[in-house]
C-alpha positions as CSV (number, residue, x, y, z in Angstrom):
1,X,-7.9,15.0,-10.1
2,X,-12.0,15.7,-11.7
3,X,-12.0,14.2,-15.4
4,X,-12.8,17.1,-18.1
5,X,-11.6,19.5,-15.1
6,X,-8.3,21.1,-15.0
7,X,-6.1,20.9,-11.9
8,X,-3.3,22.7,-10.3
9,X,-1.0,22.0,-7.6
10,X,1.7,23.9,-6.1
11,X,4.3,22.9,-3.5
12,X,7.0,24.4,-1.9
13,X,10.0,22.0,-0.8
14,X,13.1,22.4,0.6
15,X,14.7,19.2,-0.3
16,X,14.3,16.8,-3.5
17,X,10.7,16.2,-4.2
18,X,9.4,12.6,-5.6
19,X,5.6,11.9,-6.8
20,X,3.7,9.2,-8.3
21,X,0.5,10.5,-10.6
22,X,-1.6,7.1,-11.3
23,X,-4.2,7.7,-14.4
24,X,-7.7,5.0,-14.5
25,X,-8.6,5.3,-17.8
26,X,-12.1,6.5,-17.5
27,X,-13.2,3.3,-19.4
28,X,-11.7,1.2,-16.7
29,X,-13.9,3.1,-13.9
30,X,-16.6,3.0,-16.3
31,X,-16.4,-1.1,-16.8
32,X,-16.0,-1.2,-13.6
33,X,-19.0,0.7,-12.1
34,X,-21.0,-1.1,-14.6
35,X,-20.0,-4.2,-12.8
36,X,-21.0,-2.9,-9.4
37,X,-24.3,-2.6,-10.4
38,X,-23.7,1.4,-10.2
39,X,-25.4,3.7,-12.9
40,X,-22.6,5.8,-13.2
41,X,-19.2,6.9,-11.3
42,X,-19.9,9.9,-9.3
43,X,-16.1,11.6,-9.7
44,X,-16.8,14.9,-7.1
45,X,-17.5,12.5,-4.4
46,X,-14.4,10.3,-5.2
47,X,-12.8,12.9,-5.3
48,X,-13.7,14.2,-1.9
49,X,-13.4,10.7,-0.3
50,X,-9.8,10.7,-1.4
51,X,-8.5,13.6,0.1
52,X,-9.5,12.4,3.7
53,X,-7.0,9.7,3.5
54,X,-7.1,5.9,2.2
55,X,-4.5,3.6,3.8
56,X,-5.8,0.6,0.6
57,X,-4.6,3.6,-1.9
58,X,-1.8,4.7,-0.2
59,X,-0.5,1.6,0.1
60,X,-0.5,0.7,-3.7
61,X,0.2,3.6,-4.9
62,X,3.9,3.7,-2.8
63,X,4.5,0.7,-4.1
64,X,3.8,1.4,-7.9
65,X,7.7,2.4,-8.0
66,X,9.0,-0.8,-7.4
67,X,7.2,-2.3,-10.0
68,X,7.8,0.1,-12.9
69,X,9.7,-2.0,-15.0
70,X,6.4,-4.6,-14.6
71,X,3.9,-5.8,-17.5
72,X,1.4,-4.2,-18.9
73,X,-1.0,-6.7,-17.3
74,X,0.2,-5.4,-14.0
75,X,-0.3,-2.1,-14.6
76,X,-4.1,-2.8,-15.7
77,X,-4.7,-4.8,-13.0
78,X,-3.8,-2.4,-10.3
79,X,-6.2,0.1,-12.0
80,X,-8.9,-2.3,-12.0
81,X,-8.3,-3.2,-8.3
82,X,-8.0,0.5,-7.6
83,X,-11.4,0.9,-9.7
84,X,-13.4,-1.8,-7.6
85,X,-11.7,-0.4,-4.5
86,X,-12.8,3.3,-5.0
87,X,-16.4,2.3,-6.5
88,X,-16.8,-0.1,-3.4
89,X,-17.0,2.5,-0.6
90,X,-20.2,3.4,-0.7
91,X,-21.6,-0.8,-0.3
92,X,-19.2,-1.6,2.3
93,X,-20.0,-0.3,5.9
94,X,-17.5,3.0,7.0
95,X,-15.2,2.5,9.5
96,X,-15.7,5.3,12.2
97,X,-13.7,8.2,12.3
98,X,-11.7,7.0,15.5
99,X,-11.0,4.2,14.1
100,X,-10.1,5.0,10.8
101,X,-7.7,7.4,12.8
102,X,-6.3,4.7,14.3
103,X,-5.5,2.4,11.6
104,X,-3.8,5.4,10.0
105,X,-1.6,5.6,13.1
106,X,-0.9,1.7,13.2
107,X,0.1,2.0,9.4
108,X,2.8,5.0,10.6
109,X,4.0,2.8,13.6
110,X,4.5,-0.2,11.2
111,X,6.3,2.7,8.3
112,X,8.2,3.8,11.0
113,X,9.5,0.8,12.7
114,X,10.0,-1.5,10.0
115,X,13.6,-2.5,12.0
116,X,12.5,-3.7,14.8
117,X,10.4,-7.4,15.9
118,X,7.4,-4.9,16.0
119,X,4.4,-7.4,16.7
120,X,1.0,-6.7,16.4
121,X,0.0,-7.0,20.3
122,X,2.8,-3.3,20.5
123,X,1.0,-1.8,17.9
124,X,-2.3,-2.3,19.4
125,X,-1.0,-1.2,23.1
126,X,0.4,1.4,21.7
127,X,-3.0,2.6,20.1
128,X,-5.0,1.5,23.5
129,X,-6.9,-1.1,21.4
130,X,-7.1,-4.7,22.1
131,X,-5.4,-7.2,20.1
132,X,-8.3,-8.3,18.7
133,X,-10.6,-5.1,18.0
134,X,-7.3,-3.4,16.5
135,X,-6.7,-6.7,13.8
136,X,-11.3,-6.3,12.9
137,X,-11.0,-2.6,12.6
138,X,-7.4,-2.9,10.1
139,X,-9.3,-5.2,8.0
140,X,-12.5,-3.6,7.7
141,X,-10.9,-0.4,6.8
142,X,-7.7,-1.8,4.5
143,X,-9.0,-5.3,3.6
144,X,-6.5,-7.2,4.8
145,X,-4.8,-8.2,8.3
146,X,-2.3,-6.1,10.1
147,X,0.6,-9.3,10.0
148,X,0.0,-9.4,6.0
149,X,0.3,-5.0,5.2
150,X,3.2,-5.1,7.9
151,X,4.9,-8.0,5.9
152,X,4.1,-6.2,2.3
153,X,6.1,-3.0,3.9
154,X,9.0,-5.0,4.5
155,X,9.2,-6.8,1.7
156,X,8.4,-3.7,-0.3
157,X,11.5,-1.8,1.3
158,X,13.8,-5.1,0.9
159,X,13.1,-4.6,-2.9
160,X,14.3,-1.0,-2.6
161,X,17.2,-2.0,-0.9
162,X,18.2,-5.0,-3.0
163,X,18.4,-3.2,-5.9
164,X,19.4,0.9,-4.8
165,X,22.2,-1.0,-2.6
166,X,24.9,-3.1,-1.7
167,X,23.7,-4.0,1.6
168,X,24.5,-7.9,2.1
169,X,21.4,-10.0,2.6
170,X,21.7,-10.3,6.6
171,X,22.0,-6.3,6.8
172,X,18.8,-6.0,4.3
173,X,17.2,-8.5,7.1
174,X,17.7,-7.0,9.8
175,X,16.7,-3.5,8.2
176,X,13.6,-5.3,7.3
177,X,12.6,-6.3,10.3
178,X,12.4,-9.8,9.9
179,X,14.5,-12.6,12.1
180,X,16.8,-14.3,10.2
181,X,17.6,-14.3,6.7
182,X,15.6,-17.4,6.2
183,X,12.6,-15.6,7.3
184,X,13.3,-12.8,4.5
185,X,13.5,-15.3,1.9
186,X,10.5,-17.3,2.2
187,X,8.2,-14.0,2.7
188,X,10.3,-12.3,-0.2
189,X,9.1,-15.7,-2.6
190,X,5.5,-15.4,-1.6
191,X,4.9,-11.6,-2.6
192,X,7.7,-11.6,-5.5
193,X,8.0,-15.0,-6.8
194,X,11.5,-15.1,-6.2
195,X,14.4,-15.2,-3.9
196,X,16.0,-12.1,-2.5
197,X,19.5,-13.0,-4.8
198,X,17.3,-13.8,-7.8
199,X,15.8,-10.6,-7.2
200,X,19.0,-8.5,-6.4
201,X,20.5,-10.1,-10.2
202,X,17.5,-9.6,-12.2
203,X,17.4,-5.2,-10.8
204,X,20.7,-4.5,-10.9
205,X,22.3,-6.9,-13.8
């Protein structure tokens, strides 16, 4: 949606529709543009760029519902990061079209097979890329390595299962693709700051 312009969206669905709408205050966008040395944000160009898909933006937005109870500082930090990422696109080498598509396909494979002992070599092979090439283009497109991205996806799923289901830690470990509860616990602690059991207690009361 462009500032100062009305936008109409229509949807047709046969099931319950859940959406996440993110508003980044114009002041944050303008301040970020100033810090990056840009004269002014081209909102129309940003809108067009987003229309082609952006795995980093998609990843962050998908994670927001799980952090809805976080502080205003978290929201402000997320907004600043998104603004910086979007406004920096023109300053970074763009990933060629076919490679960008491979990154999106790689993310889709991750999302579909979180419960499996998926390796980066498995994903690269399905995309017909060498492991080195896959890691390079993925990091160029998203800013993080495929391994870190996959771990984040798994932790996000673990957070939802911990807060929304009665599954045991062992069952959640299997559904999230971790080799053992200890591996889930360590990764969860690094990313969320608490152990899975403590997170469940805090989010379920």
